[in-house]
N, C-alpha and C positions, 0 to 999 in steps of 0.2 A: 575580479579585479584585473587579472592578467588579460582578459578579453579587451578591456578598455585601454590598457597600456599598449598592447600590440596593435589595436585599431588606430591609436594615435601615431605609433611608429610607422605603420603602413601608410597612413594618410600623409604624413609629413616627410618621411625619410625613405619610403619604399624599400625597407630592409627585406632582402630575400627570405622567404619563409614566414614573414609576419602575417601574411594574408591567411595562413592556415588556421589561425584562431577564429576566422570568420565561419569556419565549417563546424557544424554541430558534431559530425562524426569524429573529427580530430579531437575536439575538446572532450567528448565523451570517452574516447580512448585514454586520454591523459587522466581523466577523473577516475576511471576504474583502476588504472595502474597505481595512482597515488593513494586511493582508498585502501587498496590491498596492502600497500607498503605500510601505511599508518596502522591498520588493524593488526597486522602480523608483527611488525617490529616494535611499535610503541604499545601495542596491546599487551605484550609480555611485561613491559614496565608497569602498566596500569594494574595488571593482575598481581604483580609483586607488591605494589603499593597497597592494594586492597587487602592482601594477605597480611601485610605488616600492620595495617590498621584493624585487623581482626574483623573485617567485613565478611563474616562467614555465614553461610546458610544454616538455619536451624531447621532440621528435617523432622517432620512428624512421623511417628512410627505407624505406617499403614500396612505393615506386614509384607512389604514388597522385597523381592530379592535384590541384594546389593544396595538397599536404601541407606543403611546405617553408614556405609563407607562414604556417602556423599556429604555427611555432616561436616561442617566447617569449610566446605568449598566456597571460595570467594563468590559473592554475588554482586549485583549492580554492574555487571559487565556490559549492560546496555550503553554505558558511557562510551565504551570503545566504538560501538556502532554509530552513535550520535556524532562523535568527534571525527571518525573516519568518513562520515558522510558530509558533514557541514564544511570541513576544511577544503576539500576539492571543489565543492559547489561554490564557495566564496571566491575561490581562485579562478575557476574556469567558466562559470555560468554568467549569464547576463543578469545582473542584480536588479535591473529595472523591469524585468519580466514579472508580471503579476502572478503567474503560476509558480515561479521560483520563490517569490516572496511568501506565497500562501503555504508552500511546502516547508519553508524554513520556520514559519510561525507554528505550523503543525508539529514539527519535530521538537521545538523548544517547549511548546505547550504540553504535549503528551509526555515528553521526557521529564518535565517538572512534576507532573502528577505521579508518574511512576517512581521518580526519585523520592518524593515525599512518602509514598507508600513503603518503599524499601527501607527508608531511613527509620520510620516508625517501627517496622518489624525488627530491624537489626539493633539500633541504638536505644530505642525505647522498650525493647524486649516485649513488644505486643505482637503476637503472631497474626492477629487479624489485620494489622496494618491500617491504612487509611480507611475510614468508614465508607461503606459502600455508597451511601447517599452523596458523599463529597466526591467520590470517584465519578459517579454518574453525572453529577453536576458539572464537573470539569469536562466530561465528554460532551455533554449537551452544550456547554459554553463554546467549545470548539466547533461543534456542528452549526451553531448560530453564526459564528464568524465566517466559516467556510461557505455556508449557504447564502448568507447576505452578500459576501464578496462575489461568488459565482453569479448571483442574480443581478446585483446592482452595478458592479464595476464595469466601466465603459470599455475596457480592453479585453473583456472576456466575451468573445463573439464567435459566430460561425459564418461560413460562406456556403450557400447552397447553389446547386446547379440550376441554371436558368432553363426553364421549360418552354420558353418562347421559340417555336420552330424557326422563325425568321432570324432571330439573333444567333441561333446555333448555325444556321446556314451561312451567315456572314463570317462567322469564325472559321467554319469549315473551308470556306474559299481561301482563307489566308493560311491554312495549315499545310503541312508537308503532305504531298500526294501519298495516298495509301494509309494515312493516319486519320483516326477519328478524332474530332475536336469537340470539346464541350465548353460552354461558357459558364463561369461562376459569377454570381451576383456580388454586390459589394457586401462588406462585413455588416452583420446585424446582430442585435441582441436576440437571444432565443432561449426558451426553456426546453428545446427539443433534445432528446437523447436517443440511444440506439436500443432496439429490441432484437435479440438474437433469433435466428432461424426464420424470420419473416421477410418476404420479398420486399414489401414497402416497410422497411425496418426502422422507421423513425416514429418516435412517440413524443408528443408534446404534453408536458405536465399541465399546461393551461387548459387542455381539452377536458380535464376532469371537472372544471367549473364553468364550462361553456354555457350552462344553464343560468349563469348569474347576470346575463345581459350583454349588451353590445361591447362594453368595456371590460369584459371578464379577464382579458389578458393582463390587465393592470393589477389584478389580485392573485396572479399565479404564485407569488411568493408565499401565500398562505398554505399552498400545497407543497411547493418545492423545498422550502427551508425545513419543515418538519421531516420530510423524507430524507434530506441530507443528515439531519440529526440522527435518524434511525440507522442510516448506513454507517456513519462514523462510530456510533455506540456499538452496533452489532459486530463490526469487523474488529474493532480494537479489543472487545471482550473475547471474541473468538480466538484472536492471536494470543491473548493472555491465558486462556484455558489450554491452548495447544502447547504452551511452554511448560512441559511437565517432565520430559526425559531428554537426555543429552542429544542435542543436534536436531531435534524434531522441529521446533518453531523456526530456527534459523534456516535450515535447509528448505523447508516448505515455503517459507516467505521468499527466499531467493528465487525459487521457481516461479512464484506468483508475480513478483516484481519484474523479473526478466520478461515475462509474457506481456505485462502492461507496458514495458518499454517498447515492444514491437508495435503495440497499438498507438502509443504516443508518437513514435517515429512516422508511421504511415498517416496518422490523422493530421500531423502538423506539416506534412509535405504535400503540396498541391498536386504534384505529379503522381505520387503513389495513391493518394485519396481519389484522384480522378480515375486511375486505372482500376482500383478495387471497388469503385463506385460507393465510397463511404463518405461520411461527413468530414468536410475539411474544417479544421479548427486552427485559425491563425495563431501563431506564437506558441502553440502546444508542443512543437518540436523541441523547444528548449528543455522541456521536462525530461527528455532523454538523457541529458547531462546529469540531472539529479538522480535519475534511476541508475545510471552507470555507477555513480559514486556509492549509491545505496547497496547495489548488488555486490560491489567490491568489498564494502564494509561487512556485509552479511557473510560472504564467503571467507573473508579473512577472520571473522569472529569464529567461524566453524573450525578453524585451525586449532582453537583452544577449547571449543565447546563440544566437539565430537567426542564420542565415548572413548575412554572415561574423561568426563569434562574437568577441565582445570579452572573453569569459571562458568557461572550461570549469568544469563542476561538480566534476570529479575524483572520486575514490573517496569523498571526504567527502560528496558529494551522492548518487552513484549507489547506494552501499550503504545509505545512509539511506533513500532512496526505496523500494528493494526491501523493506527491513525493515518500513517503515510499511505498505506495501500488504499484505504478508503478514499482519501483525497485525490490520489492519482486517478483512480477509476472514475470519480466524479468529474475531474477536470477533462479527461478524454472522452467523457460521456459514454462510458461502458459499464456503469454501475449495475445494470441488469444482467451482466455476465458474471458478477461476483458469486452468486450461488453455485455456479459451475467451477469457476477458477479457484475460488476459496472453499471448495468442497470439503477439504480437511478441517478447516476452521468451523464450517457449518456442522459437520458431523460431531465434532468435539462439543460444540455448544448444545446441539440437540440432545446428545447423550446425557448431559447434565440436566437439562430441562425435563426430559422424560423421566430420568431417574428420580429427581426430587418430586415431580408431580405424582408419579405412580406411588412413591413411598408414602406421601401424605394422604393420597386417596385410599390406599389399602389400610393404612393405620386408622383412618377414620371409619372405614367400613368393617374391617375385621379385628380392629384393636391391636394389630401388629403390622408394622410396616414391611412391605416386600419390595424387592428390587428387580429391575429388568436386566441390568448388567451386574457383573461381579463387583465392579467399581467404576466410577466415572471420575473424570472424563474418559473417553473411549480408549485411549492408549493404556490407561491403568487396567482396564478390563482384560486386555490381551496380556498384560504383565501377570495378572492374577491367574490366567490360564496357563502360565508357565513359559511364555515366549520371552526370549532375551530382548532387552530393550534395543540393542543395536539392530536386531532383525526387524523389530516393529518399526523403527525409524526408517530403515531401508525400504520396507514395503510401503510405508506411508509416502515416502518420496516418490516411489514408482507410481503410486496412485496420483500424486500431485502432478507428475509429468504427463500422465494420461489425460488428466483434466485440463492441463495447459494446452495440450494438442487439440482437444475438442474445442476449447475456447478460441484458439487461433483459426481453426477450420471455419468458424462462424463468419469469418471475413468473406468467404465465398459461398458457403452453403446456406441458402435461404429458400 
């Protein structure tokens, strides 16, 4: 909103400083500051309100150290993250940008699913919460919306480097002496994405159905949309499973989102994308403002969620976080980096899948179920081994930072 206000003031009155709102970096800085203030100052009031309404966590007895002390801690703290993200975005982002619209829809959609789940657990006293099939249905529904928008919306395009030597030579002649110049084609719809560690690192989803005839690209949505559904569902569930001990999901997610912010910044800037020889995505730079607000909200939430937690994010927060991460990665066409960048989420999800599968297999074969881990998800395994949860969280954060560095390195290592 303020973007349009100051754009009008600059255009009509040339007020000194009004033009600053035209810069993504300036608006991103304001977004992160405001989100931090909202999540820390108003977060305390929200926690007090939740405690007053007795919105407390019912903790199952899993035999973990310090578990009983957590009983009654306010949950649904994801509301803090959602509000601290959306308010700065509505104030500082361009609301006609399709990527911003898509992320706002994602936040509200996944936030609603998580809120319903938490509401059933707390007020209906049903520990199982929202039935799994309805939760998955909601994730699939969002995947369809995101996939269809990314595929069909006319404003979601890329610009590729022109490979015509004559065109490049013409641009080079007009460039500053000593600088290499490259020409970019006009914007076009494409299902291309990025593959890490490969020299020619672009992959087109439509190539998977090239056998379908001359017009195979018209049917690329049959491959693309189901893959988007898979990504959205997997990442949101991974974030949900990671939310098990104080500060783990919030801190890990902040690292992931900050890394995606770097990719959004360089992918949406023609100068940086040219220098790094990566895919240029018009309008994607605006995502940086959303990411700045989201990071500020996560860090501010950690003020109250770090050990010992004064509030839990609940599914309201964890499902929302996972959905936003998935959509940002898809928007900047870096979804194939998620197994590396979201390695913590992936490890948590795999630990549960392996544990359940092995237990069922051994029970069928030997008549008694056996386990690979002392407990799943993975962070509970280390708790069972006697590690304090604050140490587990710190070490998982360190691993998350290492994975983020490896992810960023893929910009140049091919």
